[in-house]
Residue, then its C-alpha position, 0 to 999 in steps of 0.5 A: m623670819y630674817s626680816k625681824k633681824p636688823l638690816v646690815s649694810i655691807v659697804m665696799l669701796c673699789w678701784n681697779r681690783k676687778e677679780d678681787v671684787r668678784k671674789g669678795l662679792l661671791n663670798i658675801r653671797k654665801e653669808k648666812y645672814q640674810n637681812r643685808e644689802t651690799i653697796v659697792v662704790d667704784n672710785g673711777s675704775s678703768d679695768g671693767t669692775p663696774e661693768m662686771i658688777e652690773k652684769e654678774f651681781p644685779e643685787v648689788k647697789l652700785i655707785k659710780f664715780h668718774e675719778n678716784t676721790g679717795i675715802y670721800a667716796y666711802n661716805i656716799g656709800f655710808e650715807t646711802a646705807k639703810g642698815k642699822y649696822i654697817l660692815i666696812l670692807d676693802d675691795d679685797s676683803y670679805p666676811l668669814d665664818d658667819c661673822i655678820t650674825l655674830a657681830v649683830e648679836k654682840l651689837e644688839a646685846n651691848t649698846q655701849i659698843g659703837c664699833i666691832a673691830a674684826q680679826i683680819v686674816n690674810p691668805k694662809n690664815s696668818i693674822q694681819w690684825p691685831e698684834g698681841n693677844i688674838n684669843k680674847s676680846w678687848n677694847t681697842y683705840c682704833f679699828v681696821g677699815c678692811g673689816a669693821f662693824i659700826r652703828k650707822d646712827v653713831f657713824k653719821k653723828v661723827g661725820f663718817y670718814p673725814g673726806k679731806y684725808f683722801l687716804f690713811h688715818n681716817e679710821l683713827a679719826v672716826s675711832l677717837r670721835l666715837q670714844n669722845l662720845d663714850y662708845k667702845i671699839t671692841y675686838f672679838p676673836e670669833i668675828k673674822c674678815f679675810h683681807k688679801s693684801p697685807p699692809n704695805k710696809r715699804m714707804n714711798g713718797f705717796r704714802m709719806h705725804y698722807l701719813m705725815r699730813n693726816g697723822s699731824w691733823n689727828a694729833w692736833s685734833f685728838m691728842p691731849l696737850k701734855y702728850l702732844v708736846f712730847w709725841y709730835p716732835g718724835f712723830v716728825i723726827n721719825n718721818i724724817f728718818l723714814s724719808f731719808k731711808y726710803k727717799a720720800f723727801k718730796g712726800f714728807f715736805k708736801g705732807l708737812f706743808q699741807s698739814y700746817t696750812r690747816l693748823i688753825f682749823y685742826f688745832f683750834k677749831n676742830r680740837s677735841p682731845c680724847y682721854s679714853k683709856e685705850w688711846i692714852e695707853y697707845i700714846k704712852k706705848s708708842f713713845r714709852l712716855 
């Protein structure tokens, strides 16, 4: 009986991606793992996405927002979820190869794993994530939000996604909070999710704004001081160069200004440095410290 298996809540956030959402939900229907619920949070779509879901997928729990609230809307889905585990998806991603069954087995077998970072597969079976060794399991400092399994009780304990971020760097904030609670984020190559859109490498003012602001907030909150004093100036300088290259000056200065308006909160009140092996290795590698 599948009822003896833990309930898995699949939570998808969508915004004006009707055909991609339809494809994802059709693929979720094919999943062999039966004890699951699917929650879709619509972030104010105007392309008929919520109407399509209501008509074609009556089994889906649909939560509708009247405007785009960014990643805050995800948190309503996470809070609504009744499952022991949550599978986080984008509106253009879905699980592959019975990965829900595999993920549940891993999580049930090892309570130290707080989150499983799936292998992210693009069209034509190219690998979006991870870079490097994709054929063995290992612990990582961060998961990718278009395909990750997480324990709901732990996720709730760290406050779900930081809603004020709106976009970008939210997965890192959650990942570091998990590691501060001594949980591991583990990649398994056999656990795969499809993602239609590869990450957009081209910078613009919109992206720069949130990358600069939220990157600052994460650094001030989670980076040990002895690394922060070297890493953060390099982070700012790198974004200055990107701003010149892609003419994203307004986004850079807006992000910089907004980050400093919350300096006292993120550096003093919200500061909880992470000293996990995986996080320190990333910091050293990113600026060769």
